[in-house]
C-alpha positions in Angstrom: 107.2 21.4 5.6 105.4 21.4 8.9 103.7 24.6 7.9 102.4 23.0 4.7 101.1 19.9 6.5 99.4 22.2 9.0 97.7 24.1 6.2 96.7 20.9 4.5 95.0 19.6 7.7 93.2 22.9 8.2 91.8 22.9 4.7 90.7 19.3 5.1 88.8 20.0 8.4 87.1 23.0 6.9 86.0 21.0 3.8 84.5 18.3 6.0 82.6 20.9 8.0 81.3 22.4 4.9 80.2 19.1 3.4 78.5 18.2 6.8 76.5 21.4 6.7 75.4 20.7 3.1 74.2 17.2 4.1 72.2 18.5 7.0 70.7 21.3 4.9 69.8 18.7 2.3 68.2 16.5 5.0 66.1 19.5 6.1 65.1 20.2 2.5 63.9 16.6 2.1 61.9 16.9 5.4 60.3 20.1 4.2 59.6 18.5 0.8 57.9 15.5 2.5 55.8 17.8 4.7 54.8 19.9 1.7 53.9 16.8 -0.2 51.8 15.5 2.6 50.1 18.9 3.0 49.4 19.0 -0.7 48.1 15.5 -0.7 45.9 16.3 2.3 44.6 19.4 0.5 43.8 17.4 -2.5 42.0 14.8 -0.4 40.0 17.6 1.4 39.2 19.1 -2.0 38.0 15.7 -3.2 35.8 15.4 -0.1 34.5 18.8 -0.6 33.7 18.0 -4.3 31.9 14.8 -3.2 29.8 16.8 -0.7 29.0 19.4 -3.3 28.0 16.7 -5.8 26.0 14.8 -3.2 24.2 18.0 -2.1 23.2 18.5 -5.7 21.8 15.0 -5.8 20.0 15.1 -2.5 16.3 16.3 -2.7 14.2 17.6 0.1 12.2 14.7 1.7 8.9 14.7 3.5 7.8 12.1 6.0 4.3 10.9 5.4 2.2 8.2 6.9 3.4 5.8 4.2 7.1 6.5 4.8 9.8 9.0 3.7 9.3 10.0 0.1 11.4 12.2 -2.2 9.9 15.6 -2.1 10.0 16.5 -5.8 6.6 18.0 -6.8 5.7 17.0 -10.3 2.9 18.5 -12.3 0.1 16.1 -13.4 -0.6 15.9 -17.1 -4.4 15.7 -17.2 -4.3 13.9 -20.6 -2.8 10.9 -18.8 -5.9 10.7 -16.6 -8.2 9.9 -19.5 -9.4 6.3 -19.9 -10.0 5.5 -16.2 -13.5 4.5 -15.0 -13.3 7.1 -12.2 -12.9 10.9 -12.5 -10.3 13.0 -10.8 -10.1 16.8 -10.2 -7.7 19.2 -8.5 -4.5 17.1 -8.7 -2.1 19.9 -9.7 1.1 18.3 -8.4 2.1 15.2 -6.6 5.3 14.4 -4.6 5.9 11.1 -6.4 4.6 10.7 -10.0 5.5 7.0 -10.1 3.6 6.2 -6.9 0.6 8.3 -8.0 0.2 6.4 -11.3 0.7 3.0 -9.5 -2.1 3.9 -7.0 -4.6 5.0 -9.6 -3.9 1.9 -11.7 -4.5 -0.2 -8.6 -7.8 1.6 -8.0 -8.8 0.9 -11.6 -8.0 -2.8 -11.2 -10.2 -2.9 -8.1 -13.1 -1.3 -9.9 -12.7 -3.6 -12.9 -12.8 -6.7 -10.8 -15.8 -5.5 -8.7 -18.8 -7.8 -9.2 -21.5 -5.5 -7.6 -22.9 -2.0 -8.1 -20.7 0.5 -6.2 -20.1 4.3 -5.9 -17.6 6.3 -4.0 -16.6 10.0 -3.6 -13.4 11.3 -2.0 -12.2 14.9 -1.4 -9.1 16.3 0.3 -10.0 19.0 2.7 -6.8 21.1 2.1 -6.7 21.2 -1.6 -10.1 20.1 -2.9 -8.5 17.3 -4.9 -11.2 14.7 -5.6 -11.7 11.2 -7.0 -15.2 9.8 -7.7 -16.8 6.8 -9.3 -20.4 6.3 -10.3 -21.2 9.4 -8.1 -24.5 10.1 -9.9 -26.0 6.7 -9.0 -28.6 6.8 -6.2 -28.6 4.4 -3.3 -30.7 4.1 -0.2 -28.9 6.3 2.4 -29.5 3.8 5.2 -28.0 5.1 8.5 -25.4 7.3 6.8 -28.1 10.0 6.9 -28.3 10.1 10.7 -25.1 12.1 11.2 -26.0 14.9 8.8 -29.4 15.1 10.5 -27.9 15.3 14.0 -25.4 17.9 12.8 -28.3 20.0 11.6 -30.0 19.7 15.0 -26.9 20.8 16.8 -26.4 23.8 14.5 -30.0 24.9 15.1 -29.1 25.4 18.8 -31.4 22.8 20.4 -31.2 22.4 24.1 -29.3 19.1 24.6 -31.1 18.7 28.0 -34.5 19.1 26.5 -36.8 16.1 27.2 -38.1 14.1 24.3 -41.0 11.8 24.9 -40.9 8.5 23.1 -44.0 8.4 20.8 -43.1 5.8 18.2 -41.0 2.7 17.4 -39.2 1.9 14.2 -40.5 -1.4 12.8 -38.2 -4.3 13.4 -35.9 -2.3 15.8 -34.8 -3.9 19.1 -32.5 -1.2 20.3 -32.4 0.5 23.7 -35.0 3.1 22.9 -37.3 0.6 21.1 -37.4 -1.5 24.2 -38.4 1.4 26.4 -42.1 1.9 27.2 -44.1 4.5 25.2 -44.0 7.8 26.9 -40.5 7.3 28.3 -38.6 10.5 28.3 -35.0 10.9 27.0 -32.9 13.9 26.8 -32.0 15.1 23.3 -28.4 14.4 24.2 -29.2 10.7 25.0 -31.1 10.2 21.8 -28.3 11.7 19.8 -25.7 9.4 21.4 -27.9 6.4 20.7 -28.4 7.5 17.1 -24.7 8.0 16.3 -23.0 5.5 18.5 -25.5 2.6 18.3 -27.2 3.5 15.1 -30.5 3.2 17.0 -33.3 3.7 14.5 -36.0 4.4 17.1 -33.8 7.1 18.7 -33.4 8.7 15.3 -37.1 8.3 14.5 -38.1 10.1 17.7 -35.6 13.0 17.1 -37.2 13.5 13.6 -40.7 13.3 15.0 -39.9 15.8 17.8 -37.8 18.4 16.1 -39.0 18.0 12.5 -37.0 17.9 9.2 -37.6 21.4 7.7 -34.3 22.8 9.0 -32.4 19.7 7.8 -33.9 20.0 4.3 -32.9 23.7 4.3 -29.3 22.8 5.3 -29.2 20.2 2.5 -30.2 22.8 0.0 -27.6 25.3 1.2 -24.8 22.9 0.5 -26.1 21.8 -2.8 -27.2 18.3 -1.8 -30.1 17.1 -4.0 -32.1 15.0 -1.6 -34.5 15.6 1.4 -36.6 14.0 4.1 -40.4 13.9 4.1 -43.3 13.2 6.4 -43.5 9.5 5.3 -39.8 8.6 5.4 -36.9 9.2 7.6 -34.5 7.4 5.3 -34.2 8.3 1.6 -32.1 7.9 -1.5 -29.1 9.9 -2.6 -25.7 9.8 -4.4 -22.3 9.4 -2.8 -21.5 12.9 -4.2 -24.4 14.5 -2.3 -23.6 12.6 0.9 -20.0 13.7 0.6 -21.2 17.3 0.7 -22.9 16.6 4.0 -19.8 15.0 5.6 -17.6 17.8 4.4 -19.8 20.2 6.3 -19.6 18.0 9.4 -15.8 18.1 9.2 -15.9 22.0 9.0 -18.4 22.1 11.9 -16.2 19.8 14.0 -13.2 22.1 13.4 -15.0 25.3 14.4 -17.3 24.5 17.3 -17.5 22.5 20.6 -20.8 20.9 19.5 -19.3 19.9 16.2 -16.2 18.4 17.9 -18.5 16.5 20.3 -20.3 15.0 17.3 -17.1 13.9 15.5 -15.9 12.4 18.7 -19.1 10.3 19.0 -18.4 9.1 15.4 -15.0 7.7 16.5 -16.7 5.4 19.1 -19.5 3.4 17.4 -20.8 -0.1 17.8 -20.1 -1.0 14.2 -16.6 -0.2 12.9 -15.8 -2.7 10.1 -15.1 -0.7 7.0 -13.1 2.6 6.4 -12.4 3.0 10.1 -11.2 -0.5 10.5 -8.7 0.0 7.6 -7.3 3.4 8.8 -8.0 4.0 12.5 -4.7 2.5 13.6 -3.0 5.4 11.7 -5.4 8.3 12.2 -8.5 9.5 14.0 -11.5 8.4 11.9 -15.0 9.7 12.4 -17.4 7.5 10.6 -21.0 6.4 10.2 -22.0 3.1 8.5 -25.3 2.2 7.0 -26.9 -1.1 6.0 -30.1 -2.6 4.8 -30.5 -6.4 4.4 -33.8 -6.2 2.5 -32.4 -4.0 -0.2 -28.8 -5.3 0.1 -27.3 -2.0 0.7 -24.0 -1.5 2.6 -22.3 1.9 3.0 -19.8 3.9 5.0 -18.9 7.6 5.2 -15.8 8.8 7.0 -13.8 11.8 7.9 -10.2 10.7 8.0 -7.9 13.0 10.0 -4.7 12.2 8.1 -1.8 14.7 7.9 -3.9 16.3 5.2 -7.6 15.3 6.2 -10.1 13.9 3.7 -13.7 12.7 3.5 -14.6 9.4 1.8 -18.1 8.1 1.2 -18.6 4.6 -0.3 -22.0 3.1 -1.3 -22.4 -0.5 -2.3 -25.1 -3.0 -3.4 -24.1 -6.1 -1.5 -25.2 -8.2 1.5 -24.1 -6.2 4.5 -21.8 -6.8 7.5 -19.8 -9.8 6.4 -16.1 -10.2 6.0 -16.5 -10.4 2.3 -18.7 -7.3 2.0 -16.3 -5.3 4.3 -13.3 -6.1 2.0 -14.0 -3.5 -0.7 -14.3 -0.6 1.8 -10.9 -1.5 3.3 -9.2 -1.8 -0.1 -10.6 1.5 -1.4 -9.8 3.3 1.9 -6.2 2.0 1.7 -5.7 3.1 -1.9 -7.3 6.5 -1.4 -5.1 7.1 1.7 -2.0 6.5 -0.4 -3.3 8.7 -3.2 -4.0 11.4 -0.5 -0.5 11.1 0.8 1.2 12.0 -2.5 -0.8 15.2 -3.0 1.5 18.2 -3.0 0.4 20.6 -0.3 1.7 24.1 -0.8 
């Protein structure tokens, strides 16, 4: 009997031990299952994040930072048929970085032209691509003082000695500038007369440069760039189109990029007594080398500028309006602003 009871208790103890092991094993299996589930969930989450990154990378375009902000860099080809119907002409716009902005800008330019109440002409060209916009660019206007800078550029290219003495022999009628007030026979260096001509738009300084050095070389330079106007013995100002004057200022840009004398000239053009038009609109953003022109008797008011934007451009604007008023300045600033934005969406390879 005792033996049977002893066996019974032994079997019972062994059974409890076995059941205890099974519970512990089950607990470990549950723990492993939980860890595996968490790992699987984590893997799925990581996969989802990876998928999101992949999807986002497909949606993200390259961007480019321009002077008008960060714009999606998605070059779009221009359909030239869509440029028909505007009052102005456009060439060389192969692709733009924002097609929506581009059409908004040219619509804005058309609206400005439509609402303009006076005769006007302008010519623009990008120096990197040759893309251009022009309006009434075959209409002739009095050059006024915009001609002075191309004339000075021609003198500098000819190799004149800047320290050469130039004797004052004439006055420009109605001029009261520094050189006009000097006595006849007063000697100035060519350098001084050039500075007065560009920075102060001094008519008598310009007149004495023409008288002393002549205009034959200048006329030859005009012919070489395809500009259809010239100076003569009886006039130091003449008439030309914005398209012809643009050709001259493009050459000044190139000259300024290649030579010390050219750079000196374009620096003089950034520091002038009169800066109310294109320069006033853009010189907080870029270096602007410009030369204005005005004539009260003929009601002519002009400006030509080299704008050193991220992609440089030249802009010449001629107008028939009473000069040098806040109202007459307005159209120059508005055109300069629109052209700058158009220039900023040109796709540069």
